[in-house]
C-alpha positions in Angstrom: 0.0 0.0 0.0 1.3 3.5 -0.8 2.2 5.9 2.0 -0.5 8.3 0.7 -3.1 5.5 1.0 -1.8 4.5 4.5 -2.0 8.1 5.6 -5.6 8.5 4.3 -6.7 5.2 5.9 -5.2 6.5 9.2 -7.1 9.8 8.9 -10.4 8.1 8.0 -10.0 5.6 10.9 -9.5 8.5 13.4 -12.5 10.3 12.0 -14.6 7.1 12.2 -13.6 6.5 15.8 -14.2 10.1 16.8 -17.6 10.1 15.1 -18.6 7.0 17.0 -17.8 8.9 20.2 -19.9 11.8 19.1 -17.2 14.2 17.8 -17.4 15.8 14.3 -14.1 16.2 12.4 -13.0 17.5 9.0 -9.8 16.9 7.1 -7.6 19.8 6.0 -7.1 20.2 2.2 -3.4 21.1 2.5 -0.7 19.4 4.6 0.6 22.0 7.0 1.0 19.8 10.0 -2.7 19.7 10.7 -4.6 16.7 9.3 -8.0 17.0 11.1 -10.0 19.6 12.9 -12.2 18.1 15.6 -15.2 19.9 17.0 -16.9 19.2 20.3 -20.6 20.4 20.5 -20.4 19.8 24.2 -17.7 22.4 24.7 -18.0 24.4 21.6 -14.2 23.9 21.1 -12.2 22.9 18.1 -8.9 20.9 18.4 -6.3 20.3 15.7 -4.9 16.8 15.1 -1.9 15.5 13.2 -2.4 11.8 12.1 0.6 9.4 11.6 -0.2 6.0 10.3 1.4 2.6 9.8 0.1 -0.1 7.5 1.3 -2.9 9.9 4.0 -3.7 12.4 7.5 -4.4 11.0 10.7 -5.7 12.5 12.3 -3.1 14.8 15.6 -1.9 13.4 15.0 -4.1 10.4 15.7 -7.4 12.1 14.2 -7.1 15.6 10.8 -7.9 17.2 7.7 -6.6 15.5 7.0 -2.9 16.3 5.0 0.1 15.1 6.9 3.4 14.8 6.1 6.9 13.8 8.1 10.1 13.2 6.6 13.5 13.9 8.1 17.0 13.7 8.9 18.6 17.0 7.4 21.9 15.8 4.2 20.3 14.5 1.4 23.0 14.9 -1.3 20.5 15.9 -2.5 20.3 19.5 -2.8 16.5 19.4 -1.1 13.7 17.6 -3.0 10.5 16.6 -0.8 7.4 16.0 -2.5 4.7 14.0 -2.0 1.0 13.2 -4.2 0.4 10.1 -3.8 -3.4 10.4 -5.4 -3.6 13.8 -7.7 -0.5 13.4 -6.0 0.9 16.5 -5.3 4.6 17.3 -3.6 6.4 20.2 -4.0 10.1 21.0 -1.3 12.2 22.7 -0.7 15.8 23.4 2.4 17.6 22.2 3.8 17.4 25.8 3.1 13.7 26.0 4.8 13.1 22.6 7.9 15.0 23.7 8.1 13.1 27.1 7.3 9.6 25.8 9.1 9.6 22.4 12.1 7.3 22.6 14.2 9.4 20.3 14.6 13.0 19.2 16.9 14.1 16.4 16.9 16.5 13.4 13.8 18.3 14.6 11.7 15.1 14.8 10.5 12.8 17.5 10.6 9.1 16.9 7.9 7.2 18.8 7.5 3.4 18.8 5.9 0.5 20.5 6.7 -3.2 20.3 3.7 -5.4 19.5 5.7 -8.6 20.2 5.3 -9.4 23.9 8.7 -11.1 24.0 10.6 -7.9 23.1 13.0 -6.6 25.6 13.2 -2.8 25.1 16.1 -0.8 26.3 15.7 2.4 28.2 13.2 3.6 30.8 10.5 5.0 28.5 7.4 2.9 27.6 7.9 0.8 24.5 5.5 -2.1 24.7 2.0 -1.7 23.1 0.3 -2.7 26.4 2.0 0.3 28.1 0.0 2.7 25.8 -3.5 1.4 26.6 -4.2 4.6 28.6 -3.5 6.6 25.4 -6.1 4.7 23.2 -8.1 7.2 21.2 -11.4 5.8 22.7 -10.1 6.6 26.2 -8.5 10.0 25.5 -10.8 11.7 23.0 -13.3 12.9 25.5 -10.7 14.1 28.0 -8.9 16.2 25.3 -12.1 17.6 24.0 -13.1 18.9 27.4 -15.3 16.1 28.8 -14.7 14.2 32.0 -14.1 10.5 31.8 -16.5 8.1 33.5 -15.7 4.5 34.0 -17.9 1.5 34.4 -17.2 -2.1 35.0 -17.9 -2.8 31.3 -16.2 0.0 29.4 -15.0 3.6 29.6 -17.4 6.2 28.3 -17.5 10.0 28.1 
């Protein structure tokens, strides 16, 4: 799949997940570091989102355990970043501050953010690197919080 198609699938997946949660969004027609504008009727507030997508996990470093990874500019103008795995229909939502503190690498004006999907991986360093460590950042959990709503939890699932 071409990178353009992967990116578009990522944007559409984020829009779909947001719409299911009750948030309207619209894609930008030009790529200026903002892919989507999300509007919350509950708060009357709009939020900008940069979407980064992967088609599927690949071997870390070319030969390692399966991982997802994304690069994002450190001066990205969007308020939020959505990281997407198209193969599993998964998306994670982070603020700029979260990206800068969680990203495992930072060089040449870009953050490199990754997560291993292979549970047998043994990541180096102290920053989260296993997919399970990012459950709290799942789009379904974070969207309402970022758009000004309070999270309510139940024994069955988290709602907003």
